[in-house]
N, C-alpha and C positions, 0 to 999 in steps of 0.2 A: 488503222485498226491495230496493226502490230505495234506501232509506237505507243498507243494507248495501253495495250497489254503490258508492254515493257515498263511503262511508267507505273502501272498498277502493281506489277511484280516488285519493282524497286521500292515502292511505297510500303508494301507488305514486309519486305526484308528489313527496311529501316525501322518499322514499328516493332518487329520481332526482336531486333537487336536492342532497341530501346528498352523493351520489356525485360529482356535478359539482363541488361545492365542494372535495371532497377532491382531485380531479384538478387543479383549478385551483390549489390550494395547492401540490400536488406540482410542477406546472409552474413556479410562481413560484419554488419552492425550487431547482429545477434551473437556472433562468435566472440566478440571482444572480451566478454567476462567469463568465458568458458574456463573451468578449472579454478575459478576464484572462490574461496570460502567466504561468501557474502556475510553470513552471520558473524564470523570472526572479525571481518572488517568493521561491521557495525558496532559490535561489542567492544572492540579495541578502541574505537573512536569514543564510545561512551565512557570507557575507563579513563581516557585522557581528559575528557570533560570533567569527570568527577574529581580526578587528581589535580586539576588546575594546570594541566600540561597540554592543553589543546593546541594543535598546530595550525588550525584554521586553513585547511588545504583548499586548493582550487577556488581561490577568491581573488586571483590576480587578473590583470588585463589579458594575459595570454589565454587563460581559461575562458574568459568572456568571448574572446575572438574565436576560439576553437568551437565552443558550444553554439555560437551564432549560426554555424553550418548545420546543426542538428543535435539532438539529444540522445544519450545512450546511458541512462541511469542504471545503477547497480541493483536497485531494489525499489519496491513500492511499499510505502508505509501509510496505513490508514490510521489517523490519529484524531484526537479531540481538538476542537478549536480553542481550547483553553490557552490563554496567553502564556501560561507557565510551562507549556509543552512545545517549545520551538524545535521541531524535529531535526533540521540540519544542524542546529547548535548542539543539541544534546548527543548527537552522534559524531560531532566534530567533522562534519562534511561540508561540502561547498557547492558551487554552481554546477548543475548537471549531474550531481551524484545520486540524488534520491528523488523519485517521483512521489510527491507528497499529496495526500488527499485528506483534508481536515473538515470535520463536521462536529457539531455539538454531540457529545456522547459517543464519538467515533461510530455513529450508526451508518449503515450501508443501505441506501435506497437504489433506485434505478440509475440515477445520474452517477452516483459513486461507483456502482458496479460497472457501468459503462466506462468509467475512467480507468478502472482496474483492467478491464478487458482490453482497452486500447494499449495500455502499457505492456501487457503480456503478449498481445497479438502483434502489435506493430513496432514495439521497441525491444522485444525479445527478453523482457525481464523474467527471471526465473525464481525470484524470492519476493514474497509478499508478507509483510508483518502487520498484524492487527494490534495497535498500540493503545491500550487503555491507560488510565493513570489513577493514582490515589486521590482522594478528595475531589472526585468528579462531580461538578454541580448538577449535571443532567441526571446522573444516577441518584444523587441525593434527593433531587426534586421528585423523581419517580418513587423512591423508597419511602419518602414521607407522605406520599399520596397527593402531592400537588397536581393540579390540572394544567395550570399555565394559561396564558392568554395568547391570542393571535396564533401565529404558526408555532409558537413554543409548545402548545398543546399537542401538536403533531409529533414533535420530538419525543415528548413524554409517552404518548400513546404507542409510538414505535417500540420504545423500550418495554413498556408494559405488555405488549403483545408477544414479546420474545418468549418462546417456550421455556428456555432456561430460567428466565426470571419468574415465570409462573410456578416453577417447581420449588421456589424458595418460600418457606413458611412465613406467615404474618406474625408479628409486625415486621415488615421487611427492613425498616431502618435499624433494627437490631442485628441485621445480618448484612451490614453495608459492604464489607469486603467481599462477601459471597456474591452480592448483587453486581459489583464491579467486574468480578471474574466472569460471571455468567454472561454479561454483556459482551465481553471480549471473545468468549468461546462461541457465542452466537454468530458474531461477525466472521470468525474463522470458518465455521460450518457453512455459512452462506457462500463464501468464496469457493471452498472445496467442492460444494455441491452444484456450483454453477455449471450448466451444460457446456458453455463455451470454454471455460477454464479447463474442464475435464477433457474436452476434445483436444485442446492445445497440448495438454499434458501427455495425452496418448500419442499425438502425432509428432511432437517436437521435444519430448522429454518432460519429466515431472516439474511442475511448478510447486515449489515449497511454500507452504502457508503456515505461519507460526503465530501463536498468541504471545503477546508481550505486555509487560506492565512497567510504567514509569513511576518512580517514587518522587513526588514533588518536594519531599523534605531532604532527600539525600542526593537526588540527581541521577540515581542508578536506574538502568533498564535491566529487567530480568526476563528471561524467556520461560514461559510456562510449559508444563507438560501437556502436549496436545491431546493426550488421552484422559486427562483429568477434567472432570466436570467443573468443580468449584470447591474451594475450601469449605469444610464443615466445622 
C-alpha cells in the first residue's frame, strides 16, 4: 500500500514538473519579442520591398531547421487572398515571421477569428494587422451589387452585412475607396471586440490591432488611423 502511495506521489510530482516546464517554455516563447516595435519592423520591411532593396530574411536552411521545433511569429496579418498581396513578400519577411490568415476580401468569420485567437493565446502574438488593399475584387463585386454564385455569394453577403458598409450611400461603386476602408475597419472592430482577445489583453498585456491598406500599384503599406471611420 505504501509503495503504491509512493508511486502515486512520484507520478504526481512528475506531472507537475512537466506542466511547469510546459508553462515555462510557453512563457519564454511569449517573451521573445518583448520590447520589439513590431509595426516598425513591418513597415521597414515594406519600405525595402518598395525600394527594391529587400533582404529576404529567414529563408535559409538554418531558419527552416529552427522553426521546425516550433513557431514564434512577430505578428498576425489578416489579408485578402488576392495573388497581388503576398504578405511575407511585401513585408520582406521570411519563414516563421508572420502568422498569415488570408480570405477573399480579408473577411473574418469563425474560422479566421479562431486562427487569430490561437496566435494570440498560444503563440503570444501582440500585434494584429487587418490588411485590405486597393482594387479589391470582393469589395468591387459588393459595391456593384453583384450576388455571386456558389459560396462566392456568402463572401459578398458578409461584406454587405457589415454595418460600416451599410452606412455608405448608394450607389456604392461611386464610393469605392470608402467601401474598402469600411471593410478594413469592420475587421479591426471584430477583433478588438472579441471577448477572448479582450480577456488576453487584460490578463497578459494589450494586443495591438491596427487597420492597414496595401496599394497594388505602388507596393506600399499604410497604417490607417484606428479612430477614423472611412474617407469621405
